[in-house]
C-alpha positions in Angstrom: -0.2 0.1 -0.1 1.1 3.7 -0.5 1.7 6.1 2.3 -2.1 7.0 2.0 -2.9 3.8 4.0 -2.6 2.8 7.2 0.8 0.8 6.6 0.9 -0.7 10.5 -2.7 -2.1 10.4 -3.4 -3.0 6.7 -3.6 -6.5 6.5 -4.5 -9.6 3.9 -8.1 -8.7 5.0 -8.0 -5.5 3.8 -6.7 -6.5 0.3 -9.4 -8.6 -0.2 -11.8 -5.9 1.1 -10.5 -3.6 -1.6 -10.8 -6.1 -4.5 -14.4 -7.2 -3.6 -15.4 -3.5 -3.1 -14.0 -2.5 -6.5 -15.9 -5.9 -7.8 -19.6 -5.4 -6.2 -19.2 -1.3 -6.6 -16.8 -0.6 -9.6 -18.6 -2.8 -12.0 -22.0 -1.4 -11.7 -21.7 1.6 -9.9 -23.9 0.2 -7.1 -23.1 -1.7 -3.8 -26.4 -3.7 -3.1 -27.2 -4.6 0.3 -27.0 -8.4 -0.8 -23.6 -7.7 -2.3 -22.3 -6.0 1.4 -23.4 -8.6 3.4 -21.6 -11.2 1.2 -18.6 -9.3 1.7 -19.4 -9.3 5.4 -19.8 -13.1 5.7 -16.6 -14.0 3.1 -14.2 -11.8 5.1 -14.9 -13.2 8.2 -13.0 -16.3 7.4 -10.2 -14.2 6.7 -10.6 -11.3 9.7 -12.0 -14.1 12.2 -14.1 -12.3 15.3 -11.2 -13.0 17.8 -8.7 -11.0 15.7 -10.5 -7.9 16.9 -9.6 -8.7 20.8 -6.1 -8.6 19.7 -4.0 -6.1 20.3 -4.4 -3.3 17.3 -7.3 -6.0 16.2 -10.3 -4.7 14.1 -13.7 -6.4 13.3 -14.6 -6.9 9.9 -16.8 -3.6 9.6 -13.8 -1.3 10.5 -11.9 -3.4 7.7 -14.3 -2.4 5.2 -14.5 0.9 6.2 -10.9 1.6 6.1 -10.9 -0.5 2.4 -13.9 1.9 1.4 -11.8 5.0 2.2 -9.0 3.9 -0.1 -11.4 3.1 -2.8 -12.9 6.3 -2.9 -9.2 8.3 -3.3 -7.9 9.8 -6.1 -5.0 7.0 -6.9 -7.5 3.9 -5.9 -6.8 2.4 -9.5 -3.1 1.8 -8.2 -4.0 0.8 -4.8 -6.1 -1.9 -6.2 -4.0 -2.9 -8.7 -1.2 -3.1 -5.5 -3.8 -4.8 -3.7 -4.3 -7.7 -6.5 -0.5 -8.0 -6.9 0.2 -8.7 -3.3 -2.7 -11.0 -2.8 -0.7 -12.9 -5.9 2.6 -13.1 -4.1 1.7 -13.6 -0.7 -1.5 -16.3 -0.6 -0.7 -19.8 -1.1 -2.6 -21.4 -3.8 -5.5 -23.1 -2.3 -6.0 -19.8 -0.4 -6.0 -17.8 -4.0 -8.7 -20.2 -5.1 -10.9 -19.7 -1.7 -10.5 -15.4 -2.6 -11.5 -16.1 -6.3 -14.8 -18.1 -5.2 -15.6 -15.7 -2.6 -15.1 -13.2 -5.5 -17.5 -15.1 -7.6 -20.1 -15.0 -4.8 -19.9 -11.6 -4.3 -20.6 -11.0 -7.7 -23.5 -13.1 -7.8 -25.3 -11.6 -4.3 -27.7 -9.6 -6.7 -28.8 -12.5 -8.6 -26.9 -11.6 -12.0 -23.4 -12.1 -13.4 -22.7 -9.0 -15.3 -20.8 -9.3 -18.3 -18.3 -6.7 -16.5 -18.1 -8.8 -13.2 -17.3 -11.7 -15.3 -14.2 -9.7 -17.1 -13.0 -9.0 -14.0 -13.3 -12.6 -12.4 -11.2 -13.5 -15.4 -8.4 -10.9 -15.0 -8.4 -12.0 -11.5 -8.1 -15.6 -12.1 -5.5 -14.7 -14.8 -3.5 -12.4 -12.1 -3.4 -15.3 -9.9 -2.6 -18.3 -11.9 -5.7 -19.7 -12.0 -7.1 -18.9 -15.4 -8.9 -22.6 -15.1 -10.3 -22.2 -11.7 -11.7 -19.1 -13.0 -13.5 -20.6 -16.1 -14.7 -23.4 -14.2 -16.7 -21.1 -11.4 -18.0 -18.4 -14.1 -19.4 -21.8 -15.7 -20.9 -23.2 -13.1 -22.4 -20.1 -11.5 -26.0 -20.8 -10.2 -27.5 -17.2 -11.0 -28.3 -15.7 -14.7 -24.8 -14.9 -16.8 -25.1 -12.0 -19.2 -24.0 -12.5 -22.4 -20.9 -10.6 -23.6 -21.4 -8.0 -26.4 -19.1 -8.3 -29.1 -20.0 -5.1 -30.8 -17.5 -2.3 -31.0 -16.0 -2.3 -27.7 -13.0 -2.4 -25.5 -12.1 -5.5 -27.2 -11.7 -3.6 -30.1 -9.8 -0.9 -28.4 -7.4 -3.6 -26.8 -7.4 -5.2 -30.5 -6.1 -1.9 -31.6 -3.5 -1.1 -28.8 -2.0 -4.9 -29.8 -2.0 -4.4 -33.2 0.0 -1.1 -33.1 2.5 -2.5 -30.6 3.4 -5.4 -33.1 3.2 -3.1 -36.1 5.5 -0.3 -34.3 8.9 -2.2 -34.7 9.2 -2.8 -38.1 6.2 -1.6 -39.7 4.9 -5.1 -40.3 2.5 -8.0 -39.1 3.7 -11.1 -38.8 1.2 -14.4 -38.7 2.7 -15.3 -35.1 1.7 -11.7 -34.0 -1.3 -12.0 -35.4 -2.1 -15.3 -34.1 -0.7 -14.0 -30.8 -3.4 -10.9 -31.0 -6.5 -13.3 -31.7 -5.6 -15.5 -29.1 -5.4 -13.2 -26.1 -8.3 -11.2 -27.4 -10.1 -14.7 -27.2 -9.3 -15.1 -24.0 -10.6 -12.2 -22.6 -14.0 -14.0 -22.1 -15.4 -17.2 -22.3 -17.8 -16.7 -24.7 -15.9 -14.7 -27.0 -15.7 -17.7 -29.7 -12.7 -17.6 -32.2 -14.9 -16.4 -35.1 -15.9 -13.6 -32.9 -12.3 -12.7 -32.1 -11.7 -13.2 -35.6 -14.1 -10.7 -36.5 -12.9 -8.1 -34.0 -9.4 -8.5 -35.3 -10.8 -7.9 -38.9 -12.5 -4.7 -37.9 -9.6 -3.5 -35.9 -7.0 -4.1 -38.5 -10.0 -2.5 -41.2 -9.8 0.6 -38.7 -5.7 0.9 -38.5 -5.5 0.4 -42.2 -7.2 3.7 -42.5 -4.4 5.5 -40.6 -6.9 6.7 -37.8 -5.7 10.1 -36.2 -3.6 10.4 -32.9 -6.5 11.7 -31.2 -8.6 8.4 -32.0 -5.9 6.2 -30.9 -5.6 8.3 -27.4 -9.4 7.9 -27.2 -9.0 4.0 -27.1 -6.5 4.1 -24.7 -8.7 6.0 -22.3 -11.8 4.0 -23.3 -9.5 1.2 -21.9 -8.7 2.6 -18.8 -12.7 3.5 -18.2 -13.7 0.1 -18.9 -11.4 -1.6 -17.3 -10.5 -1.9 -13.7 -7.0 -1.9 -12.4 -6.4 -5.7 -12.5 -7.7 -6.2 -15.9 -5.2 -3.3 -16.9 -2.7 -5.2 -15.6 -3.6 -8.5 -17.7 -3.7 -5.9 -20.7 -0.1 -5.0 -20.2 1.0 -8.7 -19.9 -0.5 -9.0 -23.2 1.1 -6.3 -24.5 4.5 -8.1 -23.2 3.8 -11.2 -24.5 3.1 -10.1 -27.9 6.2 -7.8 -27.8 8.0 -11.1 -26.5 7.3 -12.7 -29.9 9.8 -10.9 -31.9 12.2 -11.4 -28.7 12.0 -7.2 -28.0 11.0 -5.5 -25.2 13.3 -2.4 -26.4 13.2 0.3 -28.1 9.4 1.7 -29.4 7.9 -1.3 -27.7 9.4 -0.9 -24.5 8.5 3.1 -24.3 4.9 2.3 -25.8 4.3 -0.3 -23.0 5.4 2.2 -19.9 3.4 4.9 -21.8 0.2 2.8 -21.5 1.0 1.8 -18.0 1.1 5.3 -17.0 -1.9 6.6 -18.7 -3.6 3.3 -17.3 -2.4 4.0 -13.9 -1.1 0.9 -13.0 2.5 -0.5 -12.6 5.0 -2.7 -14.9 7.9 -4.0 -14.7 10.1 -4.0 -17.8 12.1 -7.4 -17.7 14.1 -8.6 -21.1 12.2 -10.7 -23.0 12.3 -14.1 -21.8 14.8 -16.7 -23.9 14.2 -20.0 -25.6 13.6 -22.4 -22.9 12.6 -20.2 -20.3 9.1 -20.4 -18.7 
């Protein structure tokens, strides 16, 4: 957490609470009583009642209030992204699975699993290395699952950014790069089929071929930030680095572009060297 947060009392329960609030409120700008009840219930096993009796301890309601205060700050996006990253690094795999399931139950609390909630759950699963688990949880949801719209949307904006990055070094798009862009677009949601992703990519390439203005490209970058919560922006940056690695190059224009996007999206990025052959 940054200096704005209570570093001496910030716990795993605070990180989880911040992520859960972002999921429950950030996806539809409404925090229903049912969602808040589930947040309290699910956080209780991470912050049991007896924890409040310890020196410096807090009950669940206090944890949620402190996390909500962080969520309302101007730099909340950076804080949320930091919590997602911290949880991914500090929780054991089984605990990450429990946390992801808790997030699903919170999203289901109002009786419908919105496409934006599905996207955020998928992003959390990706960030926590639980992609298969995330897919299974969404597929097995007991509530109504909202269909994903593949009309021009953040998928097109993402595709445009991916294509620009791939094209930036040698003014060419290789089959491998196009295949990577296609795969990454399809990975954003279970209900986006390969045909859907191909249609998105076709429309993106057509638009890019018309040499759009710099303002139009900047609009896509802004739209991505507005459409995606911080955790998903981190996934988008990871996608960009994967595409950059196809030609083994994270330097020059590609590095500058990725770092610029991280700054525009308000999320951290670590630019190491591209993995060599044989590396994971």
